[in-house]
C-alpha positions in Angstrom: 0.0 0.0 -0.1 2.8 2.6 0.8 4.5 1.7 -2.5 1.4 2.4 -4.4 0.7 5.6 -2.5 4.3 6.6 -3.3 4.2 5.8 -6.8 0.6 7.0 -7.4 -0.6 3.6 -8.5 -4.1 2.1 -7.9 -4.3 -1.0 -5.9 -7.1 -3.4 -5.3 -6.9 -6.3 -2.6 -9.4 -9.2 -1.8 -8.7 -10.6 1.4 -10.0 -12.9 3.8 -9.6 -10.3 6.6 -10.8 -12.4 9.6 -11.7 -9.1 11.2 -15.3 -8.0 12.3 -16.5 -4.6 12.2 -20.1 -3.1 11.5 -18.3 -0.6 8.9 -18.2 -3.4 6.5 -21.4 -5.3 7.4 -20.3 -7.7 10.1 -22.7 -8.4 13.0 -20.1 -7.4 15.6 -16.7 -5.8 16.2 -13.7 -7.4 17.5 -10.0 -6.3 18.1 -8.8 -7.1 14.7 -11.6 -5.2 13.1 -10.8 -2.0 15.1 -7.2 -2.2 14.3 -7.9 -2.5 10.6 -10.3 0.2 10.4 -7.8 2.6 12.1 -5.0 1.4 9.8 -7.2 2.2 6.8 -8.2 5.6 8.3 -4.5 6.6 8.0 -4.1 5.6 4.3 -5.9 6.5 1.0 -7.6 3.2 0.7 -11.4 2.3 1.5 -13.5 -0.8 1.7 -15.4 -1.4 -1.5 -17.7 -4.2 -0.2 -21.4 -3.4 -1.3 -24.3 -4.8 0.8 -24.2 -6.9 3.7 -24.5 -10.3 2.2 -22.5 -12.8 4.3 -19.2 -14.1 2.7 -18.5 -16.7 5.3 -21.1 -19.5 6.0 -21.0 -22.7 8.1 -23.1 -24.6 10.5 -22.3 -22.4 13.5 -22.5 -18.9 12.0 -22.6 -16.5 8.9 -20.5 -13.5 8.9 -19.0 -11.0 6.5 -15.1 -11.1 6.9 -14.1 -11.2 3.3 -13.4 -7.6 2.1 -12.4 -5.7 -1.0 -9.7 -3.0 -0.2 -8.9 -0.4 -3.0 -7.8 3.0 -3.5 -10.1 5.8 -3.5 -9.8 6.3 -7.3 -11.4 2.9 -7.9 -14.6 3.9 -6.2 -16.5 4.7 -9.4 -14.7 1.9 -11.5 -15.9 -1.0 -9.4 -19.4 -2.2 -10.7 -21.4 -5.3 -10.5 -20.2 -6.4 -7.0 -21.9 -9.5 -5.7 -21.6 -12.5 -3.5 -22.1 -15.5 -5.7 -24.3 -18.4 -4.8 -22.2 -20.8 -6.7 -20.5 -23.4 -4.4 -16.7 -22.5 -3.7 -15.7 -25.9 -2.1 -15.1 -23.7 1.1 -16.8 -22.1 3.7 -15.9 -18.8 2.1 -18.1 -17.7 -0.9 -17.0 -16.3 -4.0 -17.0 -12.4 -4.7 -17.3 -11.3 -8.3 -16.8 -7.5 -9.4 -16.2 -5.8 -12.6 -13.4 -3.4 -12.7 -13.8 -0.7 -15.7 -10.8 0.7 -17.2 -8.4 0.5 -20.1 -5.2 -1.4 -20.3 -2.6 -1.5 -22.8 -2.7 -5.0 -24.7 0.6 -6.7 -25.2 1.9 -6.9 -28.8 4.7 -8.9 -29.9 6.4 -9.6 -33.4 7.2 -13.3 -34.1 10.0 -13.5 -36.8 8.7 -16.9 -37.9 5.9 -15.0 -39.4 7.9 -12.5 -41.3 7.2 -12.2 -45.1 10.9 -12.6 -46.1 10.2 -12.2 -49.8 8.7 -9.0 -49.3 11.2 -7.8 -46.5 14.0 -8.3 -49.2 12.2 -6.3 -51.8 11.4 -3.5 -49.4 15.0 -3.5 -48.1 16.4 -3.2 -51.7 14.1 -0.5 -52.7 15.0 1.6 -49.4 18.8 1.0 -49.9 18.5 2.0 -53.8 16.6 5.1 -53.3 18.4 6.3 -50.3 20.9 9.1 -50.3 24.7 8.6 -51.6 27.0 8.8 -48.8 30.8 9.1 -48.6 32.0 6.1 -46.6 35.8 7.2 -46.8 35.7 8.7 -43.4 34.4 7.9 -40.0 31.6 10.2 -40.1 30.3 9.0 -43.5 30.7 5.3 -42.2 28.8 5.8 -39.2 26.1 7.6 -41.2 25.8 4.7 -43.6 25.7 2.2 -40.8 22.8 4.0 -39.2 20.8 4.5 -42.5 21.3 0.5 -43.1 20.1 -0.4 -39.5 17.1 1.9 -40.1 16.3 0.3 -43.3 16.5 -3.1 -41.7 14.2 -2.2 -39.0 11.6 -0.3 -41.4 11.5 -3.4 -43.6 11.0 -5.9 -40.8 8.4 -4.0 -39.0 6.4 -3.5 -42.1 6.5 -7.1 -43.0 6.2 -8.5 -39.6 3.3 -6.8 -38.1 2.6 -7.0 -34.4 0.1 -9.2 -32.9 -1.7 -9.7 -29.7 -0.2 -12.0 -27.0 -2.6 -15.0 -26.6 -2.3 -16.1 -23.1 -4.4 -18.9 -21.3 -4.1 -22.5 -20.1 -5.9 -25.7 -20.4 -8.5 -25.8 -17.5 -10.2 -28.8 -16.0 -12.7 -30.7 -18.2 -16.2 -29.9 -16.9 -17.7 -33.2 -17.0 -21.5 -34.1 -16.3 -20.6 -35.5 -12.8 -18.8 -32.4 -11.9 -21.9 -30.3 -12.8 -24.3 -32.5 -11.1 -22.1 -32.2 -8.0 -22.0 -28.5 -8.3 -25.8 -28.3 -8.6 -26.2 -30.5 -5.5 -23.9 -28.4 -3.3 -25.6 -25.4 -4.5 -29.2 -26.8 -3.7 -28.1 -27.9 -0.1 -26.5 -24.7 0.7 -29.7 -22.9 -0.1 -31.4 -25.4 1.9 -29.1 -24.8 4.7 -29.4 -21.0 4.7 -33.2 -21.2 4.7 -33.6 -23.8 7.5 -30.2 -23.8 9.4 -30.8 -27.2 10.7 -27.6 -29.4 11.7 -28.9 -32.3 9.7 -29.0 -30.1 6.4 -25.5 -28.7 7.3 -23.9 -32.2 7.6 -25.4 -33.2 4.2 -24.0 -29.9 2.7 -20.6 -30.7 4.1 -20.7 -34.1 2.7 -21.7 -33.0 -0.7 -19.0 -30.3 -0.5 -16.4 -32.7 0.3 -17.5 -35.1 -2.7 -17.4 -32.0 -5.0 -13.9 -30.9 -3.9 -12.6 -34.4 -4.3 -13.8 -34.6 -7.7 -12.6 -31.1 -8.9 -9.0 -32.2 -7.5 -9.3 -35.5 -9.2 -10.1 -33.8 -12.5 -7.3 -31.3 -12.0 -4.8 -34.0 -11.4 -6.1 -36.0 -14.7 -5.5 -32.8 -16.8 -1.9 -32.5 -15.4 -1.2 -36.1 -16.0 -2.7 -36.1 -19.5 -0.5 -32.9 -20.1 2.8 -34.4 -18.7 2.2 -37.5 -20.8 1.8 -35.6 -24.0 5.3 -34.3 -23.8 7.4 -36.6 -25.8 10.1 -34.1 -27.3 13.0 -31.9 -25.9 11.8 -28.4 -26.8 8.4 -29.0 -24.8 10.3 -30.6 -21.9 12.6 -27.8 -21.8 9.8 -25.3 -21.9 8.1 -27.1 -18.9 11.3 -27.1 -17.0 11.8 -23.4 -17.3 8.4 -22.6 -16.2 8.7 -24.8 -13.2 12.1 -23.4 -12.2 10.7 -20.0 -12.2 9.0 -20.6 -8.9 11.4 -21.0 -6.0 9.0 -22.6 -4.0 8.9 -25.6 -6.3 11.1 -28.4 -5.0 11.5 -32.1 -5.9 8.9 -33.9 -4.0 8.4 -37.7 -2.7 7.2 -40.4 -4.9 5.5 -43.5 -4.2 7.6 -46.7 -5.1 6.2 -49.8 -6.6 6.1 -51.4 -3.2 3.7 -48.7 -1.8 6.3 -46.8 0.1 7.4 -43.3 -0.3 10.8 -42.0 -0.9 12.5 -40.6 1.9 14.9 -38.2 0.2 15.8 -36.2 -3.0 18.5 -38.8 -3.9 16.0 -41.6 -3.6 13.4 -39.7 -5.7 15.9 -39.3 -8.4 16.9 -43.0 -8.3 13.3 -44.0 -8.7 12.8 -41.5 -11.5 15.7 -43.0 -13.3 14.9 -46.6 -12.8 11.3 -45.9 -14.1 12.4 -43.8 -16.9 15.5 -45.7 -17.9 14.9 -49.5 -17.5 17.9 -51.7 -17.3 19.5 -52.3 -20.7 20.6 -55.7 -21.9 24.1 -56.8 -23.1 24.8 -59.5 -25.6 27.4 -61.8 -24.2 28.1 -65.5 -24.5 25.5 -66.1 -27.0 22.5 -64.6 -24.8 21.4 -61.3 -23.4 22.5 -60.4 -19.9 21.3 -57.5 -17.7 23.6 -54.7 -17.9 25.4 -53.7 -14.6 23.8 -50.9 -12.7 26.8 -48.8 -12.7 26.7 -48.9 -16.8 23.1 -47.4 -17.0 23.1 -44.3 -18.7 
């Protein structure tokens, strides 16, 4: 927040504050709520929640503790603020809002898409129609190099137009079972809010656990399918670079064929090596023999 204030930048924060205060719609106030409100009063940030719809719901209570903090300048830019009734596989409900404004779309030029035939023609025309230069001295040579560079850049930009960057990733496959579980969770949640009976909340929690389990299962299946489709070095290197950008990612533990887990990174590497590169065979004495482990790889 201090950085955005110093740089005159707008900031929006969605947080599970775990702080109660009637200023943002909670049913009561606690120490954390008083401290948070006191801190916000000393900054140019405000709470942008709309209404008093509870954002946290379980069998024991319903409360508004999830808040949207933002700069004063964003007050008129936030529209359509609402607490969704869609199941969130959590006690906290989803908050949806629209943030109006304009952003600069990233553009790139891909050299592979250059029209090289037209590039050569444009470059030739530019160089042939350019001014005559005396390259016998240093100043004339520098001017000629500059003109040649500008001709290259102009021809390249003309024959390789910028394009919008396409971003995105494959999401989990939304199956009929997932859709059915989501509807069931939403139906039970509405029943719980209407009657607030312990038996209804138990049914809701059980349906929520099933829904969460199926979502995680579908996500893992997508990841396994993606990893199985990598069968060449360029895509493997690309995946490796993407994973190494996150310092939190470390080599984890794997389950061995015997059902036990590896206990160290060395054992994990040995298991990966054994599964990826099975023992080779060596022709000796008229028959095939397993190659010694020291010679693997």
